[in-house]
N, CA, C and O of each residue as an XYZ file, in Angstrom:
696
protein
N      59.294     64.044    -16.029
C      59.778     64.900    -17.104
C      60.821     65.782    -16.429
O      60.510     66.545    -15.514
N      62.087     65.664    -16.900
C      63.031     66.666    -16.450
C      63.480     67.540    -17.569
O      63.586     67.187    -18.744
N      63.721     68.667    -17.101
C      64.051     69.735    -18.032
C      65.649     70.173    -17.686
O      66.050     70.248    -16.525
N      66.345     70.399    -18.642
C      67.683     71.003    -18.698
C      67.541     72.373    -17.898
O      66.447     72.933    -17.826
N      68.592     72.850    -17.347
C      68.624     74.154    -16.644
C      68.281     75.244    -17.741
O      67.532     76.166    -17.416
N      68.764     75.185    -18.954
C      68.390     76.122    -20.038
C      67.013     75.983    -20.452
O      66.355     77.009    -20.623
N      66.438     74.730    -20.654
C      64.821     74.698    -20.865
C      64.095     75.331    -19.784
O      63.175     76.121    -19.995
N      64.529     74.967    -18.524
C      63.775     75.600    -17.372
C      63.620     77.097    -17.396
O      62.553     77.668    -17.172
N      64.931     77.785    -17.725
C      65.046     79.170    -17.704
C      63.975     79.759    -19.018
O      63.198     80.695    -18.832
N      64.078     79.155    -20.116
C      63.253     79.498    -21.153
C      61.730     79.386    -20.854
O      60.902     80.267    -21.085
N      61.483     78.119    -20.283
C      59.908     78.109    -19.801
C      59.638     79.183    -18.773
O      58.573     79.797    -18.825
N      60.560     79.454    -17.819
C      60.034     80.447    -16.849
C      60.108     81.915    -17.566
O      59.181     82.699    -17.360
N      61.006     82.227    -18.257
C      60.918     83.579    -19.009
C      59.799     83.732    -19.845
O      59.133     84.764    -19.767
N      59.476     82.746    -20.714
C      58.155     82.699    -21.468
C      56.750     82.894    -20.729
O      55.837     83.642    -21.080
N      56.800     81.993    -19.557
C      55.596     81.989    -18.833
C      55.478     83.496    -18.176
O      54.433     84.123    -18.352
N      56.433     84.003    -17.506
C      56.348     85.111    -16.776
C      56.058     86.231    -17.901
O      55.132     87.017    -17.697
N      56.797     86.322    -19.042
C      56.624     87.225    -19.916
C      55.106     87.130    -20.398
O      54.503     88.197    -20.516
N      54.488     86.027    -20.665
C      53.231     85.814    -21.117
C      52.243     86.558    -20.209
O      51.367     87.302    -20.650
N      52.471     86.273    -18.768
C      51.454     86.786    -17.877
C      51.872     88.225    -17.495
O      51.121     88.844    -16.740
N      52.854     88.736    -17.889
C      53.146     90.165    -17.276
C      53.117     91.262    -18.453
O      52.871     92.443    -18.209
N      53.380     90.794    -19.714
C      53.413     91.592    -20.938
C      52.262     92.444    -21.008
O      52.380     93.667    -21.084
N      51.145     91.853    -20.985
C      49.910     92.833    -21.090
C      49.198     92.966    -19.919
O      48.640     91.974    -19.450
N      49.131     94.017    -19.384
C      48.436     94.626    -18.244
C      46.850     94.600    -18.455
O      46.067     94.315    -17.549
N      46.513     94.893    -19.611
C      45.102     94.847    -19.879
C      44.666     93.777    -20.812
O      45.229     93.633    -21.897
N      43.640     92.987    -20.413
C      43.232     91.884    -21.381
C      41.795     92.085    -21.863
O      40.930     92.383    -21.039
N      41.520     91.946    -23.061
C      40.040     92.027    -23.387
C      39.360     90.936    -23.200
O      39.900     89.837    -23.335
N      37.996     91.078    -22.840
C      37.129     89.783    -22.776
C      36.351     89.846    -24.079
O      35.644     90.793    -24.424
N      36.538     88.858    -24.681
C      35.983     88.658    -26.198
C      34.847     87.752    -26.300
O      34.950     86.660    -25.742
N      33.825     88.029    -26.903
C      32.735     87.083    -27.090
C      32.928     86.265    -28.162
O      33.800     86.557    -28.981
N      32.087     85.037    -28.327
C      32.470     84.108    -29.453
C      32.368     84.720    -30.871
O      32.939     84.133    -31.789
N      31.732     85.774    -31.094
C      31.721     86.525    -32.431
C      32.906     87.407    -32.575
O      32.959     88.072    -33.609
N      33.916     87.529    -31.662
C      35.048     88.305    -31.765
C      35.057     89.670    -31.410
O      36.025     90.403    -31.612
N      33.657     90.143    -30.714
C      33.668     91.455    -30.170
C      34.142     91.577    -28.842
O      33.868     90.734    -27.988
N      34.846     92.589    -28.613
C      35.334     93.077    -27.238
C      34.218     93.540    -26.269
O      33.603     94.583    -26.489
N      33.980     92.817    -25.277
C      32.902     93.184    -24.320
C      33.339     93.956    -23.248
O      32.551     94.730    -22.705
N      34.660     93.832    -22.819
C      35.216     94.707    -21.778
C      36.682     94.564    -21.750
O      37.187     93.649    -22.402
N      37.432     95.377    -21.056
C      38.783     95.271    -20.826
C      39.107     95.117    -19.292
O      38.672     95.979    -18.528
N      39.747     94.207    -18.868
C      40.277     93.993    -17.503
C      41.604     94.264    -17.241
O      42.423     93.980    -18.114
N      41.976     94.764    -16.194
C      43.477     95.007    -15.872
C      43.970     94.144    -14.862
O      43.291     93.993    -13.847
N      45.062     93.550    -14.994
C      45.705     92.499    -14.004
C      47.003     92.987    -13.556
O      47.847     93.165    -14.434
N      47.341     93.256    -12.235
C      48.601     93.546    -11.660
C      49.383     92.388    -11.295
O      48.849     91.489    -10.646
N      50.531     92.321    -11.627
C      51.435     91.138    -11.270
C      52.731     91.553    -10.883
O      53.255     92.488    -11.488
N      53.407     90.894     -9.813
C      54.780     91.441     -9.448
C      55.743     90.868    -10.363
O      55.480     89.787    -10.890
N      56.819     91.464    -10.609
C      57.858     91.027    -11.630
C      59.195     90.994    -10.821
O      59.582     91.972    -10.181
N      59.862     89.841    -10.885
C      61.223     89.779    -10.289
C      62.232     90.325    -11.285
O      62.249     89.941    -12.454
N      63.032     91.188    -10.820
C      64.073     91.817    -11.778
C      65.553     91.592    -11.281
O      66.487     92.193    -11.812
N      65.709     90.812    -10.371
C      67.222     90.488     -9.973
C      67.423     91.397     -8.885
O      68.299     91.095     -8.075
N      66.735     92.521     -8.703
C      67.013     93.457     -7.527
C      66.060     93.173     -6.326
O      65.104     92.409     -6.460
N      66.313     93.747     -5.252
C      65.093     93.620     -4.184
C      63.902     94.130     -4.596
O      63.776     95.268     -5.050
N      62.829     93.169     -4.429
C      61.458     93.635     -4.803
C      60.802     94.295     -3.570
O      60.854     93.743     -2.471
N      60.241     95.373     -3.744
C      59.661     95.995     -2.682
C      58.048     96.228     -3.150
O      57.765     96.902     -4.140
N      57.210     95.686     -2.444
C      55.780     95.915     -2.687
C      55.194     97.173     -2.018
O      55.518     97.432     -0.859
N      54.460     97.858     -2.606
C      53.986     99.128     -1.907
C      53.117     98.959     -0.692
O      52.980     99.883      0.110
N      52.485     97.713     -0.531
C      51.713     97.345      0.461
C      52.325     96.690      1.422
O      52.294     97.136      2.569
N      53.016     95.470      1.103
C      53.536     94.360      1.930
C      55.033     94.651      2.320
O      55.518     94.019      3.258
N      55.742     95.527      1.679
C      57.110     95.858      2.046
C      58.152     95.072      1.340
O      57.895     94.555      0.252
N      59.246     94.963      1.869
C      60.373     94.142      1.078
C      60.221     92.667      0.809
O      59.723     92.006      1.720
N      60.545     92.095     -0.215
C      60.558     90.570     -0.266
C      61.542     90.010      0.676
O      62.656     90.527      0.761
N      61.216     89.004      1.380
C      62.119     88.392      2.238
C      62.332     86.878      1.880
O      63.159     86.200      2.490
N      61.561     86.376      0.877
C      61.871     85.024      0.268
C      61.046     84.902     -1.057
O      60.018     85.520     -1.333
N      61.707     83.977     -1.822
C      61.124     83.802     -3.132
C      61.275     82.320     -3.623
O      62.402     81.826     -3.598
N      60.213     81.582     -4.067
C      60.406     80.384     -4.639
C      59.657     80.204     -6.079
O      58.534     80.657     -6.301
N      60.356     79.555     -6.924
C      59.728     79.203     -8.198
C      59.916     78.044     -8.937
O      60.918     77.393     -8.641
N      59.115     77.569     -9.935
C      59.529     76.181    -10.452
C      58.548     75.985    -11.640
O      57.581     76.743    -11.729
N      58.727     75.116    -12.454
C      57.900     74.792    -13.568
C      56.806     73.964    -12.888
O      57.021     73.328    -11.856
N      55.594     74.001    -13.530
C      54.304     73.329    -13.123
C      53.753     72.543    -14.561
O      53.503     73.126    -15.616
N      53.654     71.297    -14.351
C      53.015     70.687    -15.842
C      52.982     69.336    -15.612
O      53.131     68.835    -14.498
N      52.743     68.575    -16.885
C      52.689     67.162    -17.230
C      52.499     67.148    -18.635
O      52.636     68.157    -19.328
N      52.178     66.001    -19.087
C      52.010     65.725    -20.547
C      50.550     66.454    -20.964
O      50.150     66.304    -22.118
N      49.859     67.148    -20.128
C      48.587     67.819    -20.549
C      48.640     69.355    -20.294
O      47.766     70.111    -20.717
N      49.816     69.804    -19.513
C      49.904     71.299    -19.316
C      51.455     71.519    -19.138
O      52.301     70.642    -18.966
N      51.655     72.967    -19.221
C      53.018     73.479    -18.944
C      52.756     74.930    -18.369
O      51.793     75.622    -18.700
N      53.747     75.307    -17.457
C      53.674     76.523    -17.011
C      54.663     76.789    -15.778
O      55.647     76.080    -15.566
N      54.319     77.823    -15.034
C      55.195     78.111    -13.805
C      54.350     78.593    -12.656
O      53.260     79.157    -12.760
N      55.043     78.274    -11.461
C      54.462     78.797    -10.288
C      55.486     79.417     -9.499
O      56.672     79.129     -9.659
N      55.025     80.390     -8.518
C      56.090     81.090     -7.940
C      55.372     81.784     -6.430
O      54.178     82.080     -6.385
N      56.136     81.938     -5.476
C      55.714     82.472     -4.281
C      56.648     83.558     -3.870
O      57.869     83.418     -3.808
N      55.947     84.732     -3.574
C      56.867     85.865     -2.903
C      56.391     85.895     -1.578
O      55.209     85.734     -1.271
N      57.413     86.124     -0.714
C      56.927     86.246      0.785
C      57.555     87.611      1.122
O      58.712     87.883      0.802
N      56.631     88.576      1.873
C      57.170     89.892      2.262
C      57.258     90.087      3.574
O      56.688     89.296      4.326
N      57.943     91.111      4.055
C      58.134     91.609      5.566
C      56.989     91.376      6.379
O      57.072     90.779      7.453
N      55.834     91.856      5.877
C      54.603     91.720      6.819
C      54.113     90.322      6.910
O      53.087     90.069      7.541
N      54.792     89.415      6.314
C      54.137     88.020      6.646
C      53.245     87.479      5.415
O      52.814     86.329      5.330
N      53.052     88.474      4.514
C      52.064     88.054      3.412
C      52.838     87.401      2.395
O      53.972     87.787      2.109
N      52.198     86.294      1.759
C      52.689     85.539      0.648
C      51.790     85.707     -0.522
O      50.566     85.658     -0.397
N      52.361     85.896     -1.610
C      51.742     86.060     -2.765
C      51.983     84.781     -3.726
O      53.081     84.567     -4.238
N      50.958     84.026     -3.906
C      51.101     82.766     -4.660
C      50.486     82.832     -5.948
O      49.302     83.160     -6.023
N      51.155     82.557     -6.981
C      50.629     82.540     -8.357
C      51.076     81.361     -9.270
O      52.244     80.973     -9.326
N      50.099     80.851     -9.945
C      50.383     79.843    -10.795
C      49.903     80.352    -12.308
O      48.801     80.873    -12.478
N      50.855     80.140    -13.383
C      50.349     80.569    -14.791
C      50.563     79.149    -15.557
O      51.634     78.543    -15.588
N      49.350     78.730    -16.167
C      49.571     77.303    -16.678
C      48.758     77.435    -18.181
O      47.696     78.026    -18.377
N      49.457     76.820    -19.014
C      48.719     76.541    -20.384
C      48.268     75.076    -20.334
O      48.960     74.059    -20.287
N      46.861     75.227    -20.358
C      46.241     73.827    -20.467
C      44.841     74.037    -21.129
O      44.330     75.156    -21.169
N      44.284     73.012    -21.606
C      43.061     73.093    -22.566
C      42.015     73.651    -21.677
O      42.090     73.466    -20.462
N      40.987     74.364    -22.240
C      39.788     74.891    -21.425
C      39.117     73.721    -20.986
O      38.971     72.716    -21.681
N      38.637     73.890    -19.614
C      37.824     72.922    -18.993
C      36.430     72.834    -19.671
O      35.783     73.784    -20.112
N      36.088     71.526    -19.674
C      34.822     71.229    -20.350
C      33.685     71.805    -19.423
O      33.913     72.004    -18.229
N      32.489     72.064    -19.973
C      31.311     72.682    -19.221
C      31.008     71.758    -17.945
O      30.880     70.540    -18.064
N      30.910     72.388    -16.785
C      30.689     71.642    -15.442
C      31.959     71.182    -14.831
O      31.844     70.517    -13.802
N      33.161     71.422    -15.290
C      34.335     70.980    -14.795
C      35.138     72.331    -14.581
O      34.832     73.403    -15.102
N      36.221     72.110    -13.729
C      37.331     73.295    -13.573
C      38.493     72.763    -13.051
O      38.554     71.658    -12.511
N      39.596     73.674    -13.229
C      40.838     73.355    -12.721
C      41.102     74.196    -11.198
O      40.908     75.402    -11.045
N      41.564     73.293    -10.190
C      41.862     73.896     -8.850
C      43.277     73.701     -8.704
O      43.834     72.755     -9.260
N      43.899     74.533     -7.992
C      45.453     74.656     -7.703
C      45.583     74.510     -6.303
O      44.874     75.258     -5.629
N      46.387     73.655     -5.661
C      46.835     73.369     -4.385
C      48.305     73.479     -4.098
O      49.129     73.104     -4.932
N      48.643     73.971     -2.969
C      50.176     74.057     -2.343
C      49.907     72.876     -1.370
O      48.885     72.760     -0.693
N      50.996     71.982     -1.390
C      51.097     70.941     -0.507
C      52.464     70.729      0.228
O      53.517     71.020     -0.339
N      52.436     70.259      1.395
C      53.752     70.059      2.063
C      54.397     68.740      1.495
O      53.765     67.826      0.966
N      55.564     68.784      1.663
C      56.268     67.468      0.988
C      55.788     66.153      1.575
O      55.839     65.141      0.877
N      55.299     66.106      2.888
C      54.698     64.826      3.326
C      53.230     64.804      3.118
O      52.651     63.808      3.552
N      52.529     65.707      2.540
C      51.175     65.607      2.022
C      50.204     65.986      3.236
O      48.988     66.100      3.084
N      50.850     66.168      4.436
C      49.789     66.504      5.557
C      49.245     67.742      5.611
O      48.202     67.887      6.248
N      49.829     68.808      4.979
C      49.317     70.224      4.834
C      48.872     70.448      3.468
O      49.465     69.947      2.513
N      47.846     71.185      3.347
C      47.459     71.512      1.947
C      46.653     72.900      2.009
O      45.838     73.085      2.913
N      46.878     73.789      1.107
C      45.974     74.931      1.034
C      45.600     75.143     -0.388
O      46.408     75.098     -1.315
N      44.214     75.398     -0.517
C      43.631     75.826     -1.837
C      43.936     77.127     -2.402
O      43.468     78.131     -1.867
N      44.675     77.211     -3.434
C      45.018     78.491     -3.859
C      43.838     79.107     -4.753
O      43.741     80.329     -4.867
N      43.025     78.312     -5.327
C      41.937     78.776     -6.002
C      41.624     78.142     -7.483
O      42.372     77.241     -7.863
N      40.746     78.494     -8.184
C      40.468     78.039     -9.383
C      41.271     78.795    -10.365
O      41.414     80.017    -10.325
N      41.837     77.932    -11.337
C      42.496     78.452    -12.498
C      41.613     79.226    -13.428
O      40.566     78.646    -13.715
N      41.782     80.292    -13.910
C      40.684     80.827    -14.978
C      41.659     81.260    -16.251
O      42.840     81.590    -16.147
N      40.959     81.188    -17.360
C      41.383     81.569    -18.442
C      40.871     83.049    -18.704
O      39.663     83.286    -18.711
N      41.850     84.070    -18.924
C      41.523     85.333    -18.807
C      40.817     85.799    -20.375
O      39.940     86.660    -20.444
N      41.278     85.190    -21.391
C      40.802     85.582    -22.541
C      40.130     84.374    -23.349
O      39.830     84.536    -24.532
N      39.901     83.174    -22.697
C      39.262     82.293    -23.255
C      40.044     81.168    -24.168
O      39.505     80.351    -24.914
N      41.279     81.313    -23.950
C      42.314     80.238    -24.596
C      42.916     79.450    -23.539
O      42.441     79.395    -22.405
N      44.090     78.766    -23.955
C      44.830     77.913    -23.058
C      45.671     78.552    -21.854
O      46.153     77.862    -20.956
N      45.799     79.981    -21.935
C      46.471     80.606    -20.771
C      45.599     80.707    -19.746
O      44.501     81.221    -19.965
N      45.925     80.249    -18.489
C      45.248     80.167    -17.254
C      45.950     80.769    -15.981
O      47.159     80.554    -15.893
N      45.500     81.308    -15.240
C      46.190     81.911    -13.931
C      45.268     81.752    -12.841
O      44.046     81.648    -12.947
N      46.027     81.739    -11.664
C      45.490     81.972    -10.307
C      46.289     82.714     -9.346
O      47.509     82.565     -9.417
N      45.878     83.379     -8.586
C      46.734     84.119     -7.680
C      46.084     84.352     -6.501
O      44.931     84.781     -6.546
N      46.786     84.082     -5.126
C      46.377     84.160     -3.972
C      47.413     84.903     -2.973
O      48.616     84.640     -2.954
N      46.727     85.957     -2.068
C      47.413     86.624     -1.246
C      47.101     85.933      0.105
O      45.906     85.754      0.338
N      47.956     85.538      0.984
C      47.650     85.009      2.351
C      48.689     85.387      3.305
O      49.813     85.794      3.013
N      48.162     85.199      4.575
C      49.018     85.452      5.646
C      49.460     84.146      6.130
O      50.386     84.193      6.941
N      48.991     82.939      5.806
C      49.375     81.652      6.078
C      50.823     81.529      5.734
O      51.314     82.009      4.712
N      51.540     80.795      6.726
C      52.978     80.406      6.383
C      53.012     79.350      5.300
O      52.718     78.222      5.696
N      53.304     79.471      4.030
C      53.322     78.499      3.051
C      54.834     78.111      2.811
O      55.095     77.392      1.847
N      55.734     78.506      3.554
C      57.182     78.274      3.151
C      57.557     76.753      3.154
O      58.510     76.355      2.484
N      56.736     75.842      3.975
C      56.912     74.571      3.849
C      55.993     73.709      2.825
O      56.118     72.489      2.718
N      55.070     74.463      2.095
C      54.219     73.983      1.088
C      54.554     74.351     -0.183
O      53.976     75.268     -0.765
N      55.573     73.617     -0.731
C      56.159     74.015     -2.069
C      55.829     73.041     -3.168
O      56.388     73.153     -4.259
N      55.003     72.149     -2.948
C      54.571     71.175     -3.936
C      53.243     71.503     -4.603
O      52.196     71.241     -4.012
N      53.241     72.058     -5.796
C      52.107     72.477     -6.576
C      51.440     71.328     -7.310
O      52.022     70.543     -8.059
N      50.011     71.322     -6.973
C      49.269     70.273     -7.608
C      48.134     70.920     -8.284
O      47.432     71.655     -7.590
N      47.825     70.756     -9.597
C      46.817     71.270    -10.294
C      45.817     69.960    -10.698
O      46.223     68.994    -11.344
N      44.547     70.103    -10.234
C      43.531     69.163    -10.411
C      42.291     69.580    -11.375
O      41.704     70.660    -11.309
N      42.037     68.663    -12.166
C      40.803     68.938    -13.137
C      39.701     68.331    -12.185
O      39.768     67.142    -11.872
N      38.851     69.013    -11.799
C      37.690     68.679    -10.956
C      36.412     68.338    -11.829
O      35.845     69.195    -12.508
N      36.035     67.111    -11.762
C      34.788     66.703    -12.700
C      33.559     66.356    -11.844
O      33.631     66.034    -10.658
N      32.522     66.443    -12.495
C      31.333     65.865    -11.890
C      30.775     66.315    -10.536
O      31.446     67.025     -9.786
N      29.620     65.923    -10.251
C      29.090     66.275     -8.972
C      29.651     65.783     -7.925
O      29.530     66.442     -6.892
N      30.328     64.657     -7.878
C      31.055     64.091     -6.631
C      32.438     64.663     -6.522
O      33.148     64.342     -5.569
N      32.866     65.503     -7.455
C      34.240     66.133     -7.283
C      35.335     65.253     -7.632
O      36.440     65.381     -7.105
N      35.062     64.301     -8.558
C      36.162     63.375     -8.926
C      37.197     64.375     -9.569
O      36.833     65.395    -10.154
N      38.515     64.006     -9.416
C      39.502     64.834     -9.831
C      40.682     63.989    -10.415
O      40.899     62.853     -9.995
N      41.420     64.556    -11.369
C      42.603     64.151    -12.119
C      43.615     65.295    -11.947
O      43.389     66.497    -12.089
N      44.839     64.667    -11.596
C      46.048     65.781    -11.509
C      46.486     65.783    -12.990
O      46.728     64.812    -13.706
N      46.539     67.348    -13.337
C      46.889     67.638    -14.833
C      48.147     68.417    -14.757
O      48.526     68.938    -15.806
N      48.793     68.566    -13.779
C      50.004     69.418    -13.547
C      50.586     69.407    -12.092
O      49.897     69.458    -11.073
N      51.733     69.345    -12.132
C      52.363     69.372    -10.639
C      53.757     69.936    -10.827
O      54.216     70.143    -11.950
N      54.403     70.173     -9.742
C      55.861     70.812     -9.665
C      56.360     71.030     -8.245
O      55.617     70.942     -7.267
N      57.658     71.317     -8.181
C      58.063     71.724     -6.791
C      58.737     73.087     -6.949
O      59.521     73.335     -7.865
N      58.370     73.984     -5.966
C      58.936     75.329     -6.134
C      60.235     75.259     -5.292
O      60.345     74.599     -4.258
N      61.185     76.000     -5.843
C      62.511     75.964     -5.235
C      63.108     77.406     -5.018
O      62.722     78.280     -5.794
N      64.041     77.743     -4.004
C      64.635     79.189     -4.004
C      65.670     79.058     -4.951
O      66.428     78.097     -5.083
N      65.637     80.202     -5.658
C      66.724     80.395     -6.801
C      68.299     80.172     -5.994
O      68.516     80.397     -4.804
N      69.061     79.786     -6.777
C      70.529     79.536     -6.486
C      71.113     81.080     -6.365
O      70.850     81.964     -7.181
N      71.904     81.234     -5.270
C      72.532     82.556     -5.194
C      73.457     82.863     -6.456
O      74.126     81.967     -6.970
N      73.462     84.124     -6.911
C      74.166     84.636     -7.959
C      75.717     84.092     -8.038
O      76.414     84.199     -7.029
N      76.204     83.568     -9.117
C      77.641     82.980     -9.162
C      77.711     81.653     -8.712
O      78.811     81.102     -8.744
N      76.637     80.983     -8.258
C      76.752     79.618     -7.799
C      76.462     78.536     -9.104
O      75.949     78.868    -10.172
N      76.857     77.363     -8.792
C      76.683     76.235     -9.800
C      75.867     75.176     -9.357
O      75.657     74.210    -10.090
């Protein structure tokens, strides 16, 4: 599935906006009662140099759409001066059935390297899922994102989303 540049920008903006607009998300039970409120912190790219108070100045950034006919979203990696990489994937996908879950991986282009980013979770019990990992591992060559729906005791899996993260083009280039 190919997206035009305009569509890609719209998906990116909406996905980042969805994940960053509300810093506090309520946990709601099936009856609609709020059980607790959780706060999530996320980095926002503003076009300026990003400086994280813990890891220092951002030295590299990759982003891209992640999805399939079963999901849509965005993934990104921020790499900082201290060598830390923050990897995040925000994905709209149906809730996993009981006994199954979604797991996110970063892979190298040749498929020889792979890192498990973690389990996608729905913050408020709907299609909006996210996962975030801080790592000191060099992920700059692992820019292929793969989301797997893990099923059953044997861990059978189905790919429900994928994408390739890229560095943004310099300002003014075409």
